[in-house]
C-alpha positions as semicolon CSV with decimal commas, in nm:
position;residue;x (nm);y (nm);z (nm)
1;M;11,053;8,042;11,165
2;N;10,682;8,180;11,097
3;K;10,699;8,440;11,307
4;L;10,998;8,577;11,139
5;V;10,827;8,556;10,770
6;N;10,538;8,675;10,957
7;C;10,706;8,998;11,040
8;L;10,855;9,047;10,697
9;P;10,789;9,459;10,632
10;A;10,514;9,482;10,415
11;I;10,662;9,712;10,214
12;L;10,956;9,460;10,110
13;F;10,659;9,189;10,043
14;L;10,482;9,440;9,816
15;Q;10,800;9,497;9,621
16;L;10,847;9,155;9,612
17;F;10,499;9,123;9,470
18;I;10,487;9,376;9,240
19;S;10,808;9,274;9,090
20;A;10,692;8,904;9,058
21;C;10,326;8,980;8,882
22;H;10,335;9,331;8,702
23;T;10,446;9,379;8,351
24;S;10,752;9,593;8,193
25;D;10,755;9,796;7,954
26;P;10,957;9,691;7,603
27;D;11,301;9,798;7,795
28;G;11,201;9,606;8,071
29;N;11,143;9,866;8,332
30;K;10,912;9,816;8,609
31;T;10,658;10,101;8,589
32;T;10,531;10,134;8,951
33;F;10,358;10,516;9,045
34;N;10,426;10,608;9,411
35;L;10,202;10,840;9,605
36;N;10,147;10,932;9,963
37;L;9,787;10,981;10,141
38;N;9,865;11,176;10,426
39;D;9,515;11,212;10,524
40;G;9,492;10,835;10,558
41;L;9,178;10,663;10,361
42;S;8,914;10,498;10,534
43;S;8,731;10,304;10,254
44;L;8,741;10,207;9,900
45;D;8,391;10,185;9,859
46;P;8,275;10,458;9,611
47;A;7,940;10,459;9,823
48;F;8,162;10,608;10,081
49;A;8,400;10,827;9,852
50;R;8,400;11,162;10,062
51;N;8,740;11,269;10,073
52;Q;9,051;11,337;9,858
53;N;9,239;11,066;9,925
54;A;8,900;10,842;9,868
55;L;8,832;11,008;9,549
56;W;9,178;10,968;9,413
57;M;9,158;10,598;9,463
58;D;8,827;10,538;9,357
59;N;8,911;10,704;9,028
60;Q;9,160;10,418;8,969
61;I;8,920;10,123;9,039
62;F;8,598;10,231;8,920
63;N;8,374;10,405;8,636
64;G;8,087;10,564;8,562
65;L;7,843;10,670;8,302
66;V;8,017;10,990;8,267
67;E;8,293;11,149;8,341
68;V;8,461;11,517;8,282
69;D;8,769;11,617;8,084
70;D;9,040;11,873;8,215
71;S;8,820;12,171;8,085
72;L;8,524;12,054;8,290
73;R;8,320;11,907;7,995
74;I;8,089;11,615;8,008
75;Q;8,226;11,297;7,813
76;P;8,117;10,967;7,759
77;C;8,259;10,703;7,961
78;I;8,075;10,355;7,994
79;A;7,765;10,533;7,863
80;K;7,837;10,586;7,511
81;S;7,541;10,823;7,471
82;W;7,206;10,943;7,638
83;D;6,896;11,117;7,546
84;I;6,688;11,332;7,767
85;S;6,339;11,371;7,794
86;A;6,119;11,707;7,670
87;D;6,054;11,748;8,050
88;G;6,379;11,680;8,193
89;E;6,252;11,443;8,404
90;Q;6,389;11,109;8,251
91;Y;6,783;11,036;8,135
92;S;6,806;10,720;7,920
93;F;7,185;10,612;7,882
94;H;7,300;10,376;7,610
95;L;7,561;10,189;7,717
96;R;7,893;10,032;7,548
97;R;7,923;9,666;7,550
98;D;8,267;9,580;7,599
99;V;8,313;9,698;7,930
100;Y;8,406;9,417;8,218
101;F;8,467;9,413;8,581
102;Q;8,761;9,319;8,720
103;D;8,808;8,927;8,759
104;A;8,691;8,822;9,141
105;A;8,623;8,471;9,285
106;Q;8,271;8,557;9,313
107;F;8,232;8,548;8,942
108;K;8,148;8,240;8,741
109;N;8,487;8,065;8,704
110;G;8,642;8,395;8,877
111;I;8,613;8,626;8,538
112;G;8,465;8,937;8,571
113;R;8,169;8,949;8,317
114;R;8,034;9,236;8,137
115;V;7,874;9,567;8,306
116;V;7,514;9,577;8,217
117;A;7,223;9,861;8,289
118;A;7,102;9,622;8,600
119;D;7,447;9,721;8,775
120;F;7,374;10,034;8,752
121;A;7,051;10,027;8,907
122;Y;7,176;9,843;9,166
123;S;7,486;10,080;9,253
124;F;7,258;10,358;9,242
125;G;7,016;10,217;9,475
126;R;7,289;10,131;9,706
127;L;7,331;10,507;9,763
128;I;7,003;10,572;9,910
129;D;6,968;10,236;10,101
130;P;6,962;10,351;10,440
131;S;7,084;10,012;10,531
132;V;7,384;10,099;10,356
133;G;7,438;10,440;10,506
134;S;7,600;10,603;10,230
135;S;7,758;10,945;10,271
136;G;7,645;11,010;9,904
137;S;7,279;10,964;9,966
138;W;7,241;11,292;9,928
139;I;7,294;11,298;9,539
140;F;6,943;11,080;9,453
141;S;6,778;11,114;9,805
142;D;6,568;11,420;9,679
143;K;6,589;11,361;9,317
144;V;6,449;11,010;9,271
145;C;6,114;10,812;9,417
146;G;6,314;10,539;9,577
147;Q;6,480;10,236;9,329
148;S;6,199;10,273;9,115
149;G;6,374;10,592;8,975
150;F;6,643;10,359;8,856
151;I;6,561;10,131;8,551
152;A;6,719;9,862;8,359
153;L;6,539;9,875;8,016
154;D;6,751;9,582;7,869
155;D;7,101;9,516;7,908
156;S;7,253;9,834;7,700
157;T;7,011;10,056;7,836
158;F;6,971;10,237;8,154
159;C;6,718;10,500;8,256
160;I;6,697;10,738;8,514
161;K;6,372;10,855;8,634
162;L;6,363;11,211;8,823
163;Q;6,093;11,348;9,052
164;Q;6,138;11,696;8,880
165;P;6,420;11,801;8,642
166;F;6,740;11,823;8,754
167;P;6,965;12,056;8,502
168;P;7,286;11,974;8,648
169;L;7,272;11,589;8,643
170;L;7,493;11,509;8,391
171;T;7,767;11,629;8,621
172;L;7,666;11,468;8,922
173;L;7,686;11,166;8,768
174;T;8,075;11,233;8,714
175;A;8,087;11,197;9,107
176;Q;8,291;10,931;9,233
177;Y;7,975;10,817;9,424
178;C;7,817;10,714;9,124
179;S;8,062;10,438;9,019
180;V;7,913;10,106;8,904
181;V;8,000;9,817;9,177
182;P;7,911;9,410;9,094
183;H;7,586;9,314;9,293
184;E;7,788;8,950;9,369
185;V;8,117;9,095;9,527
186;V;7,938;9,395;9,735
187;D;7,657;9,144;9,873
188;F;7,942;8,855;9,938
189;Y;8,144;9,118;10,129
190;G;7,916;9,340;10,273
191;K;8,071;9,618;10,465
192;D;8,363;9,471;10,427
193;F;8,356;9,538;10,036
194;R;8,546;9,881;10,139
195;S;8,892;9,688;10,156
196;H;8,798;9,404;9,885
197;P;8,716;9,683;9,639
198;V;8,623;9,522;9,264
199;G;8,541;9,788;8,970
200;T;8,595;9,836;8,614
201;G;8,856;10,089;8,597
202;P;9,240;10,105;8,488
203;F;9,391;9,962;8,800
204;K;9,253;9,644;9,023
205;F;9,305;9,621;9,368
206;K;9,578;9,399;9,552
207;Y;9,682;9,489;9,849
208;W;9,612;9,698;10,166
209;K;9,758;9,699;10,480
210;E;9,558;10,031;10,624
211;G;9,793;10,310;10,736
212;E;10,113;10,137;10,578
213;V;10,018;10,100;10,210
214;L;9,823;9,997;9,951
215;V;9,872;9,861;9,606
216;L;9,679;9,850;9,282
217;L;9,814;9,687;9,000
218;K;9,708;9,719;8,639
219;N;9,395;9,640;8,464
220;E;9,506;9,416;8,198
221;K;9,157;9,418;8,076
222;Y;9,089;9,763;8,070
223;W;8,833;9,872;7,788
224;E;8,974;10,175;7,697
225;K;9,235;10,300;7,428
226;D;9,407;10,572;7,364
227;N;9,402;10,788;7,050
228;N;9,655;10,538;6,891
229;G;9,460;10,207;6,976
230;H;9,673;10,117;7,244
231;S;9,578;9,980;7,549
232;M;9,543;10,200;7,883
233;P;9,683;10,218;8,119
234;Y;10,007;10,231;8,053
235;L;10,166;10,234;8,463
236;D;10,194;9,846;8,572
237;A;10,115;9,976;8,926
238;V;10,038;10,218;9,158
239;R;10,160;10,235;9,526
240;A;10,044;10,463;9,799
241;T;10,233;10,549;10,150
242;F;10,023;10,679;10,443
243;I;10,302;10,917;10,595
244;P;10,081;11,129;10,805
245;D;10,342;11,434;10,847
246;K;10,372;11,650;10,578
247;Q;10,718;11,713;10,586
248;T;10,821;11,369;10,592
249;A;10,623;11,286;10,292
250;F;10,738;11,575;10,124
251;M;11,155;11,442;10,173
252;S;11,039;11,117;10,037
253;F;10,928;11,296;9,731
254;I;11,263;11,483;9,705
255;K;11,481;11,162;9,784
256;K;11,236;11,060;9,476
257;D;11,054;10,789;9,649
258;L;10,733;10,946;9,553
259;D;10,644;11,041;9,207
260;F;10,365;11,301;9,262
261;F;10,304;11,522;9,546
262;N;9,990;11,705;9,632
263;G;9,997;12,043;9,800
264;I;10,224;12,288;9,993
265;D;10,230;12,270;10,387
266;G;10,368;12,574;10,593
267;S;10,641;12,376;10,726
268;Y;10,866;12,404;10,404
269;R;10,606;12,627;10,216
270;D;10,856;12,927;10,194
271;D;11,133;12,654;10,134
272;I;10,988;12,571;9,772
273;L;10,792;12,864;9,711
274;T;10,839;13,251;9,719
275;K;10,583;13,488;9,852
276;S;10,446;13,576;9,501
277;G;10,394;13,189;9,422
278;H;10,686;13,093;9,275
279;I;10,922;12,850;9,278
280;T;11,244;12,892;9,461
281;Q;11,609;12,932;9,305
282;K;11,674;12,603;9,523
283;Y;11,383;12,385;9,351
284;K;11,423;12,495;8,990
285;G;11,468;12,212;8,750
286;K;11,445;11,971;9,048
287;F;11,074;11,844;8,956
288;I;10,766;11,972;8,786
289;M;10,549;12,212;8,954
290;V;10,210;12,266;8,823
291;I;9,974;12,522;8,989
292;H;9,634;12,554;8,874
293;P;9,273;12,674;8,972
294;F;9,127;12,407;9,166
295;L;8,770;12,420;9,284
296;N;8,755;12,376;9,671
297;T;8,649;12,662;9,914
298;E;8,862;12,676;10,273
299;Y;8,628;12,814;10,505
300;L;8,524;12,822;10,868
301;G;8,196;12,645;10,961
302;M;7,986;12,758;11,279
303;L;7,689;12,559;11,382
304;V;7,341;12,769;11,342
305;D;7,093;12,535;11,433
306;T;6,964;12,679;11,801
307;N;6,734;12,340;11,804
308;L;7,074;12,164;11,906
309;P;7,178;12,206;12,282
310;I;7,545;12,213;12,166
311;L;7,479;12,566;12,052
312;K;7,291;12,652;12,344
313;H;7,572;12,873;12,508
314;S;7,752;12,941;12,251
315;P;7,761;13,313;12,098
316;L;7,766;13,180;11,724
317;R;7,428;13,150;11,749
318;Y;7,362;13,559;11,736
319;L;7,414;13,652;11,366
320;K;7,588;13,981;11,416
321;V;7,886;13,767;11,640
322;R;7,938;13,546;11,336
323;Q;7,902;13,855;11,098
324;A;8,175;14,034;11,296
325;I;8,411;13,687;11,267
326;N;8,389;13,759;10,883
327;Y;8,522;14,086;10,915
328;A;8,768;14,047;11,162
329;I;9,002;13,885;10,914
330;D;9,263;14,031;10,710
331;K;9,248;13,744;10,407
332;Q;9,500;13,925;10,160
333;K;9,762;13,926;10,420
334;M;9,684;13,605;10,544
335;M;9,705;13,470;10,176
336;K;10,078;13,622;10,149
337;Y;10,239;13,524;10,420
338;L;10,078;13,179;10,482
339;R;9,990;13,068;10,164
340;N;10,242;13,231;9,938
341;N;9,951;13,378;9,735
342;V;9,856;13,026;9,615
343;G;9,469;13,131;9,612
344;T;9,241;13,383;9,591
345;P;9,149;13,563;9,939
346;G;8,726;13,479;10,009
347;Y;8,573;13,811;9,930
348;A;8,243;13,653;9,715
349;G;8,026;13,329;9,805
350;F;8,079;12,993;9,911
351;I;8,127;12,921;9,528
352;P;8,450;12,925;9,454
353;R;8,661;13,102;9,160
354;G;8,679;12,906;8,842
355;M;8,336;12,753;8,893
356;P;8,071;12,819;8,621
357;G;7,878;13,078;8,759
358;F;8,115;13,238;8,996
359;D;8,085;13,637;9,037
360;D;8,250;13,847;9,245
361;K;8,061;14,123;9,164
362;K;7,697;13,988;9,188
363;V;7,777;13,824;9,527
364;C;7,868;14,012;9,844
365;G;8,100;13,882;10,118
366;Y;8,307;14,007;10,348
367;N;8,610;14,230;10,339
368;Y;8,841;14,326;10,632
369;N;8,693;14,550;10,826
370;P;8,776;14,556;11,193
371;E;8,603;14,908;11,309
372;K;8,262;14,712;11,147
373;A;8,317;14,383;11,347
374;S;8,368;14,601;11,655
375;K;8,052;14,760;11,581
376;L;7,878;14,425;11,544
377;L;8,012;14,288;11,881
378;A;7,865;14,611;12,024
379;Q;7,526;14,583;11,868
380;A;7,512;14,199;11,979
381;G;7,586;14,306;12,333
382;F;7,963;14,237;12,369
383;P;8,139;14,552;12,334
384;D;8,507;14,550;12,307
385;G;8,429;14,147;12,352
386;R;8,299;14,224;12,710
387;G;8,097;13,969;12,825
388;L;8,161;13,738;12,505
389;P;8,256;13,327;12,580
390;E;8,532;13,179;12,482
391;I;8,484;12,996;12,152
392;L;8,639;12,710;12,063
393;L;8,787;12,654;11,712
394;T;8,899;12,312;11,577
395;T;9,100;12,234;11,327
396;T;9,379;11,956;11,234
397;T;9,734;12,002;11,249
398;S;9,790;12,082;10,866
399;Y;9,598;12,412;10,933
400;R;9,777;12,499;11,233
401;D;9,919;12,812;11,132
402;L;9,648;12,948;10,938
403;I;9,414;12,908;11,243
404;E;9,602;13,062;11,507
405;Y;9,651;13,349;11,279
406;I;9,283;13,357;11,267
407;Q;9,276;13,351;11,595
408;G;9,522;13,621;11,706
409;E;9,335;13,830;11,409
410;L;8,951;13,742;11,632
411;D;9,167;13,857;11,945
412;R;9,197;14,179;11,807
413;V;8,877;14,261;11,818
414;G;8,782;14,139;12,151
415;I;8,664;13,780;11,995
416;K;8,866;13,505;12,248
417;T;8,905;13,147;12,083
418;R;9,065;12,863;12,235
419;V;9,232;12,639;11,963
420;E;9,183;12,291;11,927
421;I;9,420;12,031;11,707
422;T;9,241;11,743;11,618
423;Q;9,312;11,430;11,368
424;G;9,168;11,513;11,022
425;A;8,921;11,152;11,042
426;S;8,840;11,252;11,392
427;L;8,759;11,585;11,318
428;R;8,513;11,469;11,025
429;E;8,329;11,269;11,228
430;L;8,222;11,542;11,449
431;I;8,145;11,744;11,209
432;S;7,950;11,505;11,050
433;K;7,737;11,469;11,367
434;N;7,714;11,814;11,476
435;G;7,951;11,780;11,707
436;V;8,180;12,064;11,690
437;N;8,040;12,435;11,686
438;F;8,324;12,623;11,475
439;F;8,575;12,413;11,261
440;R;8,813;12,464;10,984
441;G;8,639;12,300;10,668
442;S;8,721;12,249;10,315
443;W;8,458;12,209;10,042
444;T;8,639;12,024;9,712
445;A;8,370;12,001;9,395
446;D;8,241;11,660;9,370
447;Y;8,101;11,799;9,030
448;P;8,162;12,104;8,837
449;D;7,848;12,303;8,903
450;A;7,760;12,520;9,216
451;E;7,447;12,321;9,311
452;N;7,731;12,093;9,448
453;Y;7,822;12,399;9,679
454;L;7,475;12,510;9,733
455;S;7,358;12,167;9,857
456;V;7,560;12,197;10,166
457;F;7,302;12,429;10,278
458;Y;6,978;12,317;10,190
459;S;6,799;12,197;10,489
460;K;6,686;11,858;10,354
461;N;7,064;11,777;10,362
462;K;7,125;11,826;10,747
463;V;7,363;11,549;10,890
464;P;7,350;11,255;10,915
465;Y;7,255;11,195;10,566
466;G;7,380;11,518;10,370
467;P;7,684;11,768;10,386
468;N;7,483;12,038;10,588
469;Y;7,744;12,028;10,833
470;T;7,658;12,394;10,987
471;G;7,252;12,293;11,039
472;F;7,155;12,616;10,801
473;N;6,788;12,660;10,746
474;C;6,651;12,900;10,527
475;K;6,355;12,881;10,389
476;Q;6,377;13,169;10,121
477;F;6,695;12,973;10,024
478;D;6,521;12,625;10,032
479;N;6,274;12,781;9,781
480;L;6,546;12,930;9,537
481;F;6,723;12,575;9,555
482;V;6,433;12,393;9,451
483;K;6,331;12,618;9,209
484;S;6,691;12,590;9,021
485;Y;6,606;12,268;8,938
486;H;6,329;12,396;8,688
487;V;6,551;12,607;8,487
488;T;6,769;12,464;8,224
489;N;6,934;12,789;8,061
490;D;7,263;12,773;8,213
491;S;7,258;13,175;8,256
492;A;6,915;13,197;8,445
493;R;7,046;12,946;8,632
494;Y;7,301;13,100;8,764
495;K;7,119;13,381;8,886
496;L;6,931;13,240;9,117
497;Y;7,282;13,043;9,256
498;Q;7,400;13,416;9,321
499;Q;7,105;13,479;9,494
500;M;7,130;13,207;9,718
501;D;7,493;13,275;9,769
502;N;7,396;13,609;9,896
503;I;7,195;13,471;10,122
504;I;7,454;13,222;10,274
505;M;7,655;13,541;10,317
506;Q;7,401;13,782;10,470
507;Q;7,328;13,485;10,759
508;S;7,673;13,357;10,779
509;P;7,689;13,026;10,869
510;V;8,027;13,012;10,716
511;V;8,338;13,221;10,712
512;I;8,491;13,217;10,331
513;L;8,878;13,194;10,392
514;Y;8,996;13,161;10,035
515;Y;8,935;12,999;9,729
516;D;9,214;12,760;9,645
517;K;9,460;12,664;9,376
518;L;9,603;12,323;9,332
519;V;10,016;12,296;9,374
520;N;10,115;11,897;9,253
521;L;10,464;11,806;9,195
522;Y;10,582;11,522;8,977
523;Q;10,901;11,389;8,920
524;N;11,051;11,543;8,592
525;N;11,042;11,157;8,459
526;I;10,640;11,167;8,473
527;T;10,423;11,266;8,174
528;G;10,080;11,255;8,082
529;Y;9,956;11,410;8,417
530;S;9,563;11,570;8,416
531;K;9,558;11,955;8,488
532;N;9,182;11,977;8,589
533;S;9,028;12,225;8,834
534;L;8,890;11,882;9,052
535;N;9,243;11,797;9,103
536;L;9,085;11,448;9,039
537;L;9,405;11,184;9,012
538;E;9,395;11,060;8,663
539;L;9,623;10,805;8,605
540;R;9,534;10,581;8,319
541;R;9,713;10,825;8,040
542;V;10,063;10,904;8,294
543;K;10,394;10,745;8,149
544;K;10,703;10,670;8,356
545;A;11,002;10,716;8,219
546;P;11,306;10,541;8,327
547;A;11,530;10,776;8,636
548;P;11,837;10,885;8,475
549;S;12,116;10,725;8,648
550;A;12,352;10,888;8,920
551;P;12,698;11,000;8,756
């Protein structure tokens, strides 16, 4: 009997659980928001919020000092106001007094306590603590002098003292890495806080069977109200599944088992989109499709640190080979036939279109020029590709069609590649350890400032403590990067950003494939969804009307 009970499907258990525990709308309808996280989820600890799924879920459970609105403007959050010193080296945040952590057994009587300034000092200190090993350590590691850079003047005043000015600090603080966490719960669970998160956000954690289902419930004590004084969130629960195959997940959306679907996979792209990027007649009116600029650069990364043994025999150590690869790809055709023109060909730098400071007239990337590619190969000592070793190009299943197209483009100029398909988590692990020479990557903005993109090439951000996955090291670039910290005028800082982006393009540690656009699908009964260029899933204002009854 016990064995049978233990074998109850997790989803059935959760349906019963949600029905019993969460509240109803005035008409008695349960409002559970259903979505799918196809790439899985490795942690719910914001100190490890390094990919899309973690960002989405952490955004429901946690809050930070500040946040961005849909226009990418800084807005107060737990900090109701702030002051910046004249020298730009100290930020003082004045905290709300009505924000409480969600209930947890580690608090007195199991009731969540009020958030105070010391909680931010603790939370930010975790990011730079080597024993934690946060993937977000780069956010503060070169900006503060250890833990002493985070100061709680009193319960309601928190200060960050910088080693030098850093104008994008407020935008940086909107990243999910900078969420506040309670020391009592983190200290109790240690590394297992990843699966026992407690924050201040609109939803609280309830259940996670890894690889199958995740459930968040409405935080009845959430501090934020809407413009009419009504408590948020409006939804009673959020339920995430982990269907790895995008086509299968899309069919779940079509059957209305999911309320939201992100992205258009190649396996069904032509079914839903015309080549010009519009919804097909087949699906008109069936659901809501939102296409919006997305601060995401899709690229090929090439390891360039010649001190690494893995690069010893790789032709990618030669600049002219890397430049030849850049010239060899017809990105315009790639976007039309493989992306249905959802996105913009990557003819400028690493900074994406839509980011403040983007200027494709001032940053010179690579257009399609196979003749130039062939000439560079010959100059590198490989005429028509003769003598050029085969290059391994690693990607995930979702991008197989794109990478095989690139394989064909490179083959036409004499660059032989072998494509290796691996799981997303495995590839991220390899990239984060400089374990792969040539890989497909994405860089989605953690915060809306181009510094976020340029930090990927700052030499002090090399792995394992930072996102410099190509091992790029250029003294001129580093000097400009540090110089930008002292420039408070946005226009002047953007000019430095453009100089740095041009250096990246000249040295070619990456191939810019395209600047993305997000495609989000919602069922017709979903309202209040967000349209932001960070593609940050924002559910506190979402409402779900009862689905219409079948005729």
